[in-house]
C-alpha positions in Angstrom: 90.5 98.2 93.7 89.4 94.9 93.3 92.5 92.1 93.6 92.5 88.5 92.0 95.6 86.1 91.8 97.9 86.7 89.2 96.9 83.2 87.6 93.5 84.6 86.9 95.2 86.0 83.8 97.1 84.7 80.7 100.7 85.2 80.1 99.9 87.6 77.5 98.0 90.1 79.9 100.9 89.6 82.7 103.4 90.9 79.7 101.2 93.6 78.7 100.1 95.5 82.0 103.7 94.5 82.8 105.3 96.1 79.9 102.6 99.5 80.6 103.2 99.8 84.0 107.1 100.6 83.0 106.7 102.6 80.4 109.5 105.1 80.6 111.2 103.3 83.6 114.2 104.5 85.0 116.1 101.4 85.5 116.5 98.8 82.2 113.5 99.2 79.3 111.2 95.9 80.0 109.1 94.3 76.8 108.4 90.8 77.9 106.7 88.7 75.5 104.2 85.8 76.7 107.5 83.7 77.1 109.7 85.9 78.6 107.3 86.9 80.8 106.8 83.2 82.2 110.5 83.2 82.5 111.2 86.2 84.9 108.8 84.7 87.6 110.3 81.5 87.7 114.0 82.6 87.6 112.9 85.1 90.4 110.9 82.8 92.4 107.5 84.5 91.8 104.7 82.9 92.7 101.7 83.3 90.5 99.1 81.5 92.8 100.2 84.3 95.4 100.5 87.4 93.3 98.2 90.1 92.6 96.7 91.7 89.6 94.5 94.2 90.0 91.1 95.5 88.3 89.2 98.9 88.9 85.9 97.1 89.5 85.2 93.3 90.3 83.3 93.6 86.5 86.1 94.7 84.7 89.0 92.5 82.4 91.6 95.5 81.8 94.4 95.0 84.7 95.7 98.2 86.1 98.1 97.2 88.1 100.3 93.5 89.4 102.3 93.0 91.9 104.2 89.6 92.0 105.1 87.7 95.4 107.9 85.6 95.3 109.0 83.0 98.0 111.7 80.6 98.8 111.9 77.2 100.8 114.0 78.0 103.2 112.2 81.2 104.9 108.8 80.2 104.8 108.1 83.5 107.4 109.4 85.7 104.6 108.5 87.2 101.0 110.1 89.3 98.6 107.7 91.8 96.7 109.9 91.0 93.0 107.6 93.4 90.9 105.0 95.6 91.1 103.6 98.7 89.1 100.5 101.0 87.6 99.8 101.4 85.0 100.1 105.1 83.2 96.6 106.1 83.5 96.2 105.3 86.8 99.0 107.0 88.2 98.8 109.7 90.7 95.7 108.9 92.1 96.7 106.9 94.7 96.6 103.7 93.3 99.9 102.3 94.4 99.2 103.3 97.9 96.1 101.5 97.6 97.8 98.4 95.9 100.6 98.6 98.1 98.2 98.3 101.2 96.5 95.5 99.7 99.7 93.0 99.2 101.0 94.1 102.8 97.4 93.0 103.9 97.3 89.4 101.9 101.0 88.6 103.0 100.2 89.3 106.6 97.2 87.1 106.7 99.3 84.0 105.3 101.7 84.6 108.2 104.7 86.5 107.0 106.8 88.5 109.1 109.4 89.8 106.8 108.1 91.6 103.4 111.7 92.8 101.3 112.0 94.6 98.0 114.7 96.8 96.2 114.2 100.1 94.5 116.7 101.6 92.3 118.0 104.9 94.3 117.2 107.7 91.5 112.9 106.0 91.5 112.3 108.5 94.0 108.6 108.5 93.4 108.8 104.9 94.5 111.1 105.4 97.4 108.7 107.9 98.9 105.7 105.3 98.8 107.5 102.6 100.1 108.5 104.8 102.9 104.8 105.9 103.2 103.5 102.3 103.9 106.3 101.5 106.5 109.4 100.2 104.4 112.7 101.2 105.9 116.2 100.6 104.6 118.0 98.1 104.9 121.1 98.6 103.1 122.6 99.5 99.6 123.3 97.2 97.2 126.5 98.9 95.4 127.0 98.5 91.6 130.8 98.1 90.6 132.5 98.8 87.3 135.8 98.3 85.9 136.4 99.6 82.5 140.0 96.8 81.1 139.5 98.0 77.6 142.3 100.1 77.2 144.6 98.1 79.6 147.0 95.8 77.5 149.3 94.3 80.3 147.8 91.9 82.6 149.2 88.5 84.2 148.3 85.4 83.5 147.3 83.5 86.8 148.0 79.5 87.4 145.7 77.5 88.9 142.6 78.8 87.4 139.7 76.1 87.0 136.1 75.6 86.1 133.4 74.2 87.9 129.5 73.9 87.7 126.8 76.3 88.4 125.3 73.8 90.5 128.9 73.6 92.8 128.8 77.4 93.6 125.1 77.6 94.2 125.5 74.8 96.9 128.4 76.5 98.6 126.8 80.0 98.9 123.9 78.4 100.0 125.1 77.0 102.8 127.9 79.3 103.7 126.7 83.1 102.5 125.0 85.1 105.0 121.8 84.9 106.1 120.9 88.0 105.0 122.0 87.7 101.1 119.8 90.0 99.0 117.7 88.0 97.1 119.4 88.6 93.8 123.1 87.0 95.2 121.3 84.4 96.5 119.2 82.9 94.0 122.0 83.9 91.5 122.4 80.1 89.5 118.7 81.0 88.3 120.0 84.6 86.5 119.9 84.4 82.7 123.3 86.1 83.3 125.1 83.0 84.8 127.1 81.3 82.0 130.3 80.0 83.6 131.9 79.6 87.6 135.6 79.4 87.4 137.7 79.0 90.9 140.6 80.0 91.8 142.1 78.8 95.3 139.2 79.2 97.8 137.7 81.4 95.9 134.9 81.3 93.3 132.7 83.7 90.8 130.1 83.2 87.9 130.0 85.1 85.4 128.2 85.8 82.0 129.4 84.6 78.5 132.8 85.5 78.3 133.2 84.8 74.9 130.2 86.7 73.7 132.3 89.1 71.1 129.1 91.5 70.5 128.9 92.8 74.3 131.9 94.5 75.8 130.9 93.3 79.2 130.8 90.8 81.7 128.7 90.6 84.6 129.7 88.7 87.2 126.8 87.3 89.3 128.1 85.8 92.4 131.7 85.8 93.9 132.4 83.2 96.8 134.7 82.8 99.2 135.2 79.6 101.3 134.5 81.0 105.3 137.9 79.6 106.8 140.0 81.7 103.7 138.0 85.1 103.9 140.1 88.1 104.7 143.2 86.3 102.8 142.8 88.0 99.7 141.5 85.2 98.0 138.6 87.0 96.5 141.2 89.7 95.0 143.5 86.7 93.3 140.3 85.8 91.8 139.1 89.0 90.0 142.5 89.7 89.0 143.5 86.1 87.3 140.1 86.7 85.8 140.7 90.1 84.1 143.7 88.5 83.1 142.3 85.4 81.2 139.5 87.7 79.5 141.5 91.4 79.0 140.2 94.2 76.9 136.7 93.8 78.8 134.4 96.1 81.2 133.9 94.5 84.2 130.6 95.0 86.4 128.1 93.5 89.2 125.2 94.1 91.0 122.9 97.4 90.2 122.7 100.3 92.2 119.2 99.6 94.2 118.2 100.1 97.8 116.8 97.1 99.4 113.6 97.7 101.8 112.6 95.5 104.4 109.2 95.1 106.4 109.3 93.1 109.6 106.5 91.7 111.1 104.4 94.1 108.5 106.2 96.8 111.1 108.6 99.5 111.1 112.2 98.3 111.1 115.2 99.6 111.3 117.3 99.9 108.5 120.9 99.4 108.3 121.3 102.9 105.5 120.1 106.1 107.6 117.4 107.0 106.1 118.9 110.8 105.6 121.7 109.7 103.4 119.1 109.1 100.8 
């Protein structure tokens, strides 16, 4: 398998191999275009220069796999495998294992100490692959949903105000947990983040609540100032938001498992593997 930087292919080629690799994906439908794949990479901190496009031979022009590497300035020794896939015709031939080993080797040579990724729990072949090369579970990222479409009685709460996405983003990066998942840390880049509300010392970022064509509101961030945690601030804010936008289904973080590879060796996880 031959690896080239993702800059070696056009956005059209990247979108094509991405879509092909995620055919019949167990998660959301993947249907990137030339423009949307570029936007997605930017939103997910992907460095195309450090990312990989794989070809079956050095002279081949048809990519068969990819691995996208995300980086953050505040974590120079850490990186995230933001996306990886193999086209259907090359699956079951050890290609995924070979591709992942090449990615790990490249990150080791760059001096990276921690490589992380997320995987949907139901994607059992991927889970087996990641464990096989030495990844171990850090934690489960649990999704939540509350259906308020049939609830008619809600109580409006005084004091609910708006603020900017930039204000909340600054607070999260300043006071958020050091081991926040990349999605929570980078919520401000998520396409679904449209509005930010504040009540007391609690903040939340949500998708467009006024979209009449969507019965769901996605909460992309929920933050409480450190000295006010454990005092019911988050609960009061959540109740106020439900009251402000009644008749909606409220959802947050997708059901994924976060893996880590520290010093590119096996790392003890926070969720016992036998629970998976």
